[in-house]
C-alpha positions in Angstrom: 11.7 11.5 -20.6 8.9 9.0 -18.9 9.0 8.1 -15.2 8.2 4.5 -15.2 5.2 4.2 -11.7 6.2 3.2 -8.0 5.0 1.1 -5.2 4.9 5.2 -3.3 3.4 6.6 -6.9 0.5 3.5 -6.9 -0.4 3.3 -2.8 -3.2 4.9 -2.2 -5.2 3.1 -5.4 -8.2 2.2 -5.5 -9.0 3.3 -1.7 -11.9 5.7 -3.2 -13.4 3.6 -5.8 -17.4 3.5 -6.5 -18.1 0.0 -5.1 -21.6 -1.7 -4.6 -23.1 -1.0 -1.7 -23.7 -3.9 0.9 -26.4 -3.8 2.8 -28.3 -5.2 5.9 -31.3 -6.5 7.7 -32.4 -6.8 11.0 -30.4 -8.9 13.9 -32.3 -10.8 16.0 -29.9 -11.7 18.3 -27.1 -11.2 20.4 -23.7 -12.4 21.2 -23.3 -15.0 18.5 -20.3 -14.7 15.2 -21.0 -15.0 12.0 -17.4 -16.6 10.2 -17.6 -15.8 6.3 -15.5 -17.1 3.6 -15.2 -16.2 0.5 -12.9 -18.5 -1.8 -12.7 -16.3 -4.8 -11.6 -13.0 -4.3 -9.5 -11.4 -6.9 -8.0 -8.5 -7.5 -4.9 -6.6 -9.3 -1.3 -5.5 -8.6 -1.7 -1.2 -8.9 2.0 -1.1 -10.1 2.8 -4.9 -12.2 -0.8 -5.0 -13.1 -1.1 -8.8 -12.6 -3.8 -10.6 -10.5 -3.6 -11.2 -6.8 -6.1 -14.1 -5.4 -7.0 -15.4 -2.5 -9.3 -16.2 0.1 -10.9 -13.3 2.3 -12.2 -14.1 5.8 -14.9 -12.1 7.2 -15.6 -13.0 10.9 -17.8 -10.6 13.2 -20.3 -10.1 16.1 -23.4 -9.0 14.9 -25.0 -6.1 17.0 -28.4 -4.3 15.1 -28.2 -4.9 11.7 -26.5 -8.4 10.3 -24.7 -8.4 6.3 -26.7 -9.5 3.4 -24.7 -12.0 2.1 -25.6 -10.7 -1.6 -24.6 -8.3 -1.4 -22.1 -8.8 0.1 -20.8 -11.1 -2.1 -21.0 -8.4 -5.1 -19.2 -6.2 -3.6 -16.4 -8.4 -3.3 -15.7 -9.8 -6.6 -16.6 -5.8 -8.0 -12.6 -5.5 -7.0 -12.3 -7.9 -10.3 -10.6 -5.0 -11.9 -9.7 -2.7 -9.4 -6.5 -1.7 -8.5 -5.5 -1.9 -5.1 -2.2 -3.9 -2.5 -3.6 -7.0 -0.2 -2.9 -4.5 2.1 -5.5 -2.4 0.8 -7.9 -3.8 -0.1 -8.2 -5.7 3.4 -8.5 -2.7 4.8 -11.3 -1.2 2.7 -13.1 -4.0 2.9 -12.8 -4.2 7.0 -13.7 0.2 6.8 -16.9 -0.4 4.4 -18.4 -3.9 6.6 -18.2 -1.4 9.5 -19.8 1.6 7.4 -22.5 -0.4 6.6 -22.8 -3.2 9.1 -21.8 -1.4 12.2 -21.0 -4.9 14.2 -19.6 -5.0 17.6 -16.7 -6.7 16.4 -15.7 -7.3 13.1 -11.9 -9.6 11.6 -11.2 -8.7 7.6 -7.9 -11.5 6.9 -6.8 -11.9 3.3 -5.1 -14.7 2.4 -3.2 -14.5 -0.9 -1.3 -17.0 -2.5 2.0 -16.5 -4.3 3.6 -15.0 -6.3 6.5 -14.4 -6.7 7.9 -16.9 -4.4 6.5 -15.7 -1.8 2.2 -15.2 0.2 0.4 -13.0 1.9 -1.6 -13.1 5.3 -3.2 -9.7 6.4 -5.8 -9.7 9.1 -7.6 -5.9 10.1 -9.5 -5.5 13.1 -12.5 -3.3 14.5 -14.1 -2.9 17.4 -16.7 -1.2 18.9 -16.2 1.3 21.6 -18.9 1.3 24.3 -20.3 4.7 24.4 -19.9 6.4 27.6 -23.1 7.3 29.1 
């Protein structure tokens, strides 16, 4: 008898999928904030296979680099066919953004449309630690 997949079984789904590279360019200024909104984010629930729709908002203070917008768009569009929980998607976007852009501070928020009568807003934050030299 085949056992049904559970949420626990799918908890890490989508976290290791290869995604397009987020490219950068050299920042020329300091201490300003950039807010990017991507209102067409889609992914797939790894358990039900149903689509998730939402807006991803990336608010960051650049350090040495800024994100290249076309590469970010291609990166975010790549989630379209990935089975990943909303919480994991937001945290993975944060992790990948920090790895590529190395900002002073970044906040990634996912505002997801209702599914099953409930909607969710997920926020993940990174702040660069000051060096202890």
